[in-house]
matplotlib code that plots the C-alpha trace (Angstrom):
import matplotlib.pyplot as plt

x = [85.4, 86.5, 89.7, 90.5, 89.2, 91.7, 94.9, 94.1, 93.8, 96.8, 98.9, 99.2, 98.2, 96.4, 96.8, 99.9, 100.8, 100.8, 103.3, 104.7, 106.9, 106.0, 109.0, 106.8, 109.1, 108.0, 105.4, 105.8, 106.2, 104.5, 101.2, 98.2, 97.7, 101.2, 102.0, 105.2, 107.6, 107.9, 104.4, 102.0, 104.1, 103.8, 100.0, 100.0, 102.3, 101.6, 103.7, 102.7, 103.6, 105.4, 102.2, 100.3, 102.2, 102.2, 98.7, 98.5, 100.4, 98.9, 95.7, 96.3, 98.2, 94.6, 92.5, 94.7, 93.5, 89.7, 89.8, 91.2, 89.1, 88.6, 91.3, 93.2, 96.2, 96.5, 93.7, 92.7, 96.6, 99.2, 101.8, 103.6, 101.2, 102.4, 105.7, 105.5, 103.5, 105.8, 109.1, 107.0, 106.0, 110.4, 111.0, 108.5, 109.8, 107.7, 108.4, 107.2, 105.4, 107.8, 107.5, 108.5, 110.5, 111.3, 109.4, 113.3, 114.0, 111.3, 111.8, 115.3, 114.9, 112.1, 114.0, 110.3, 109.7, 107.7, 104.5, 104.7, 105.4, 103.2, 100.7, 101.5, 100.7, 97.4, 95.9, 96.8, 95.5, 92.3, 91.9, 92.5, 95.7, 98.2, 97.4, 99.8, 100.7, 102.2, 104.8, 107.5, 110.0, 111.5, 114.6, 117.4, 117.4, 119.0, 116.3, 115.8, 116.9, 114.4, 112.8, 110.9, 110.7, 109.7, 110.1, 108.3, 110.2, 109.2, 105.1, 104.7, 103.4, 100.8, 100.3, 96.4, 94.4, 90.6, 87.7, 86.9, 90.5, 90.4, 87.6, 89.6, 91.7, 89.6, 90.3, 94.4, 93.3, 91.5, 94.0, 97.2, 98.9, 99.3, 101.9, 105.0, 105.3, 108.1, 105.9, 102.5, 104.5, 105.9, 102.5, 101.2, 104.1, 103.5, 99.5, 100.0, 102.8, 99.9, 97.4, 99.8, 101.3, 97.6, 97.0, 99.1, 98.2, 96.1, 92.7, 94.0, 96.6, 94.4, 92.1, 95.0, 95.4, 92.3, 90.1, 90.8, 88.9, 91.5, 89.4, 87.4, 90.4, 91.8, 88.4, 88.1, 91.4, 90.8, 87.9, 90.2, 92.5, 89.2, 88.5, 92.1, 92.3, 89.1, 90.4, 93.7, 91.9, 89.2, 92.3, 93.9, 90.9, 90.6, 94.2, 93.7, 90.2, 92.4, 95.0, 92.2, 91.5, 94.2, 95.8, 95.0, 92.7, 94.1, 91.8]
y = [1.5, 5.3, 5.3, 2.0, 3.9, 6.8, 4.3, 2.6, 6.2, 7.2, 3.9, 3.5, -0.5, -2.3, 0.2, 1.5, 4.9, 6.4, 5.3, 2.8, 0.2, -3.8, -4.1, -2.7, 0.5, 2.7, 5.1, 8.9, 11.1, 14.1, 15.9, 15.7, 18.3, 18.7, 19.9, 19.3, 22.2, 24.3, 23.6, 25.3, 28.7, 30.5, 30.6, 31.1, 33.8, 37.5, 40.6, 43.2, 46.8, 47.8, 49.8, 46.7, 44.9, 47.4, 48.0, 43.9, 44.0, 47.8, 46.0, 42.8, 44.7, 46.5, 43.6, 42.2, 45.0, 45.3, 41.5, 41.3, 40.8, 42.8, 41.3, 39.2, 40.0, 38.7, 38.9, 36.6, 36.2, 37.0, 38.8, 35.8, 36.0, 39.6, 38.6, 36.0, 38.5, 41.2, 38.5, 37.5, 41.0, 41.5, 38.4, 38.8, 39.8, 42.5, 41.8, 38.0, 37.5, 34.6, 33.8, 30.6, 30.1, 27.0, 26.6, 26.2, 29.6, 31.2, 29.7, 30.5, 34.6, 34.8, 32.8, 30.7, 27.3, 25.4, 25.3, 28.7, 29.6, 26.9, 27.9, 31.3, 30.5, 28.5, 31.8, 33.8, 31.6, 31.2, 34.9, 35.3, 37.5, 34.3, 31.5, 28.7, 25.9, 22.7, 21.2, 18.5, 17.2, 14.3, 12.6, 11.0, 7.4, 4.6, 2.4, -0.7, 1.4, 0.8, 4.4, 7.4, 9.1, 12.2, 14.6, 17.6, 20.8, 24.5, 26.3, 28.4, 31.4, 34.3, 37.6, 38.8, 41.4, 40.1, 42.2, 42.4, 43.4, 46.1, 47.8, 48.3, 51.0, 53.1, 56.5, 55.4, 53.7, 56.9, 59.4, 58.3, 60.9, 60.2, 57.8, 58.8, 58.3, 56.0, 53.8, 54.4, 53.2, 50.0, 49.3, 49.8, 47.5, 44.9, 44.8, 44.4, 41.9, 40.2, 40.3, 38.3, 35.4, 34.8, 34.5, 31.8, 29.8, 26.4, 25.9, 23.9, 27.2, 30.1, 29.9, 30.6, 34.0, 34.6, 33.3, 35.2, 32.4, 30.2, 27.2, 27.7, 28.4, 24.7, 23.2, 25.4, 24.2, 20.3, 21.3, 22.8, 19.7, 17.6, 19.7, 19.6, 15.8, 15.5, 17.8, 16.0, 12.9, 13.8, 15.5, 12.2, 10.0, 12.7, 12.2, 8.4, 8.5, 10.8, 8.4, 5.6, 7.7, 8.6, 4.9, 3.4, 0.4, -3.1, -5.8]
z = [120.0, 119.4, 120.9, 118.9, 115.3, 116.2, 116.9, 113.6, 111.7, 113.2, 112.8, 116.7, 118.5, 115.8, 112.9, 110.0, 109.8, 106.3, 104.1, 106.5, 105.4, 105.0, 107.4, 110.4, 110.6, 113.4, 113.3, 111.6, 114.9, 113.4, 114.7, 113.2, 110.3, 110.3, 106.2, 104.4, 104.5, 101.9, 100.2, 102.6, 103.4, 100.2, 100.9, 104.6, 104.9, 103.6, 103.5, 106.4, 107.5, 110.7, 111.6, 111.4, 113.7, 116.3, 116.4, 117.1, 119.8, 121.1, 121.0, 122.8, 125.2, 125.9, 125.3, 128.1, 130.3, 129.1, 129.9, 133.7, 136.3, 139.7, 142.2, 139.3, 138.3, 134.7, 132.1, 129.0, 127.5, 130.6, 130.5, 129.1, 126.1, 125.8, 125.8, 123.5, 120.9, 121.4, 120.9, 117.2, 116.2, 116.6, 114.3, 111.4, 108.2, 106.7, 103.6, 103.0, 106.6, 107.1, 110.9, 112.5, 115.4, 117.1, 120.5, 122.3, 120.6, 122.3, 125.9, 125.3, 124.5, 127.1, 129.7, 130.0, 130.7, 127.9, 129.4, 130.0, 126.4, 125.3, 127.1, 125.8, 122.9, 123.0, 124.9, 121.7, 119.6, 121.0, 121.7, 117.6, 118.2, 116.5, 114.3, 113.2, 110.8, 112.0, 109.4, 108.9, 107.1, 105.2, 107.0, 104.2, 105.6, 104.0, 102.2, 104.0, 107.1, 110.1, 111.9, 110.9, 106.9, 108.7, 111.5, 113.1, 112.6, 113.7, 113.4, 110.7, 112.7, 111.7, 114.1, 113.4, 115.1, 115.9, 115.5, 118.9, 120.1, 117.2, 118.5, 121.8, 119.7, 119.1, 118.1, 117.6, 114.3, 112.9, 114.1, 112.2, 110.1, 106.4, 105.4, 103.7, 100.0, 99.9, 102.6, 100.4, 97.2, 99.0, 100.0, 96.6, 95.5, 98.1, 97.0, 93.7, 94.7, 96.5, 93.5, 91.5, 93.6, 94.9, 90.9, 90.6, 93.2, 93.1, 94.2, 97.2, 98.6, 97.6, 100.9, 103.3, 101.3, 100.6, 103.9, 107.3, 109.4, 109.8, 110.1, 107.1, 105.1, 105.6, 105.3, 102.1, 100.8, 101.1, 99.1, 96.5, 96.8, 95.3, 92.9, 92.0, 91.7, 89.9, 87.6, 86.5, 86.6, 83.7, 81.7, 81.9, 81.2, 78.1, 76.8, 77.1, 74.8, 72.7, 72.1, 71.4, 68.8, 67.3, 67.0, 63.6, 63.1, 62.0, 60.5]

ax = plt.figure().add_subplot(projection="3d")
ax.plot(x, y, z, "-o")
ax.set_aspect("equal")
plt.show()
């Protein structure tokens, strides 16, 4: 029974995908929870500094060693997980936090199989060093042409430093030398830009920038989207009432 319900919700047999045409257009091949490209990244990506990225990689290496059991060759992340993390650390844009390599790109750069890369990404996410948003984009097709109207594209990734791994850095965190003046000014400018950016975000996107717990951020984002929809409906109803009052009465 639950499988049948899931098929209906997913637009499989017995159901229709959201937005499917009346002529039986094929189901849109996108993963559950995918977001439209260009509508989610502004709140998801955050500017990062090079030392912050270095701390994530160093903490992951120590986390891997600390979690390796006696007689085992690998820890919770695995050597491929560390390879993937180091590559992502080299790809991330410090100014914007932009990070969106495809699986094929990671496979080619690391010379690893798809299964190995996917397992590495899953391990990094499970242990708190990485998270991502699935994304899709619209496909330009003829009005009456059969086939999907959207397609899956690369994820939007974000590096993070879990607290349990940060503890393994120990004295390294507190013994860093003072930042140069230009680096300190760059951080201040980035912080000011981030405050302005957050102030301009709608309720549906603000949690992605404010809340560290990504699952909680998504839930709060859905609540914010509902609040925004309710507010728009209220404004529309108020405008309709205003128009009614402003119309002249005819006998």
